[in-house]
C-alpha positions in Angstrom: -84.7 55.2 -14.6 -82.3 57.8 -13.1 -79.9 56.9 -10.3 -79.4 59.3 -7.5 -75.9 60.0 -6.1 -75.5 60.4 -2.4 -72.6 62.3 -0.9 -72.0 60.2 2.2 -69.4 62.7 3.6 -71.9 65.5 3.3 -74.7 63.5 5.0 -72.3 62.6 7.9 -71.0 66.2 8.2 -74.6 67.7 8.2 -76.0 65.2 10.6 -77.6 66.8 13.7 -78.0 63.6 15.6 -75.3 63.0 18.2 -76.7 59.8 19.6 -74.8 57.6 17.1 -71.6 59.6 17.7 -71.9 59.2 21.5 -72.5 55.4 21.1 -69.5 55.2 18.9 -67.3 57.1 21.3 -68.4 54.9 24.3 -67.9 51.6 22.4 -64.5 52.6 21.0 -63.4 54.0 24.4 -64.1 50.7 26.0 -62.3 48.8 23.3 -59.3 51.1 23.7 -59.4 50.7 27.5 -59.0 46.9 26.9 -56.2 47.6 24.4 -54.4 49.9 26.9 -54.8 47.2 29.6 -53.3 44.6 27.4 -50.3 46.8 26.5 -49.2 47.4 30.1 -50.4 44.1 31.7 -47.1 42.3 31.1 -45.1 44.9 33.0 -47.2 44.2 36.1 -47.1 40.4 35.7 -43.3 40.2 35.0 -42.1 40.3 38.6 -44.4 37.4 39.5 -43.3 35.5 36.3 -39.6 36.0 37.3 -40.4 34.2 40.6 -42.7 31.5 39.1 -40.4 30.6 36.3 -37.3 30.8 38.5 -35.6 33.2 36.2 -32.1 33.9 37.1 -30.9 35.5 33.9 -32.8 38.8 33.8 -31.7 39.5 30.2 -34.6 37.3 29.1 -37.2 39.5 30.8 -36.8 42.5 28.5 -37.5 40.6 25.3 -40.4 38.9 26.9 -41.9 42.3 27.8 -41.1 43.7 24.4 -42.7 40.8 22.5 -46.1 42.4 22.4 -44.6 45.7 21.1 -43.1 43.8 18.2 -46.5 42.3 17.5 -48.0 45.8 17.5 -45.5 46.8 14.9 -46.8 44.0 12.6 -50.5 44.1 13.6 -51.0 47.8 12.8 -50.3 47.6 9.1 -51.7 44.1 8.7 -55.0 45.0 10.3 -55.0 48.4 8.5 -55.1 46.5 5.2 -57.8 44.1 6.7 -59.9 47.2 7.6 -59.5 48.7 4.1 -60.3 45.4 2.4 -63.0 43.8 4.6 -64.3 46.8 6.6 -63.4 48.4 10.0 -65.9 46.3 11.9 -64.3 43.0 10.7 -60.8 44.4 11.5 -61.8 45.6 15.0 -63.6 42.4 15.9 -60.8 40.2 14.6 -58.0 42.2 16.4 -60.0 42.2 19.6 -60.5 38.4 19.4 -56.8 37.9 18.6 -55.5 39.9 21.5 -58.2 38.7 23.9 -57.6 35.0 23.2 -53.8 35.2 23.4 -53.9 37.4 26.5 -56.2 35.0 28.2 -54.0 32.0 27.3 -51.0 33.8 28.7 -52.4 33.0 32.2 -51.4 29.4 31.6 -47.9 29.9 30.3 -45.2 28.1 32.0 -42.0 29.5 30.5 -40.5 32.7 29.2 -40.7 31.4 25.6 -44.4 30.6 25.9 -45.1 34.1 27.3 -43.0 35.7 24.6 -44.9 33.9 21.8 -48.3 34.6 23.3 -47.5 38.2 24.0 -46.3 38.6 20.4 -49.5 37.2 19.0 -51.6 39.3 21.4 -49.6 42.3 20.2 -50.6 41.7 16.6 -54.2 42.1 17.8 -53.4 45.1 20.0 -51.8 46.8 17.0 -54.7 46.1 14.8 -57.3 47.8 17.0 -55.9 51.4 17.2 -55.5 52.3 13.5 -59.0 50.9 12.7 -60.6 52.8 15.6 -59.0 56.0 14.3 -60.2 55.2 10.7 -63.7 54.4 11.9 -64.0 57.5 14.0 -62.7 59.6 11.0 -65.1 58.0 8.6 -68.3 58.1 10.8 -68.2 61.3 12.8 -69.0 64.7 11.5 -66.0 66.9 10.9 -67.0 69.3 13.7 -66.7 66.5 16.3 -64.0 64.4 14.7 -60.9 65.5 16.7 -62.8 65.5 20.0 -64.2 62.0 19.4 -60.8 60.6 18.6 -59.2 62.2 21.6 -62.1 61.0 23.9 -61.8 57.5 22.6 -58.0 57.4 23.0 -58.1 58.6 26.6 -59.0 54.9 27.1 -55.4 53.9 26.5 -54.2 55.7 29.7 -57.1 54.4 31.8 -56.6 50.9 30.5 -52.8 51.1 31.0 -53.4 52.0 34.7 -55.8 49.2 35.4 -53.3 46.3 35.6 -51.6 48.1 38.4 -54.8 48.2 40.4 -55.5 44.5 39.6 -51.9 43.6 40.5 -52.0 45.5 43.8 -55.4 44.0 44.8 -55.3 40.5 43.5 -51.8 39.3 42.7 -50.6 38.8 46.3 -53.4 36.3 46.9 -53.9 34.8 43.4 -50.5 35.2 41.6 -49.5 36.8 38.3 -51.9 34.9 36.1 -54.9 36.8 37.5 -53.7 39.9 35.5 -54.5 38.0 32.2 -57.8 36.5 33.2 
């Protein structure tokens, strides 16, 4: 009994169906929008947090805002390894759950320290999404569409980053800063 070898890269690159690629771009775009939202949400919530937590020492605000960025620094390589070892889907779902849960819990934080810890943990998840989306798009799209699909997916970061501003302008005056994280 002879075994047949399949060149997966060749199959993907010669694929004529764009339906899968379109679905992949739409799904990853929406995930990256959520990621972009989460990255910038703290900047729009911080003024309300300063008032709610009666912060007088403004030097604590910078580290609170930067906490998620430090999490991203750790999450990207950690979830890159997770994606390599357990698959991109597992890494993407895990990172989305991580940043989603800790972002949601941030709405109930009552101190700068709590927000900093929660934003750091959310940042680990935020950092895990982007490298795995790039790898997934690279692995599953034909070479002729690859650059365009990655660029289209990543335009979601800018859209997502702008959305907390809209939420803050529309809802924060009536409902307070926690609404940004709900």
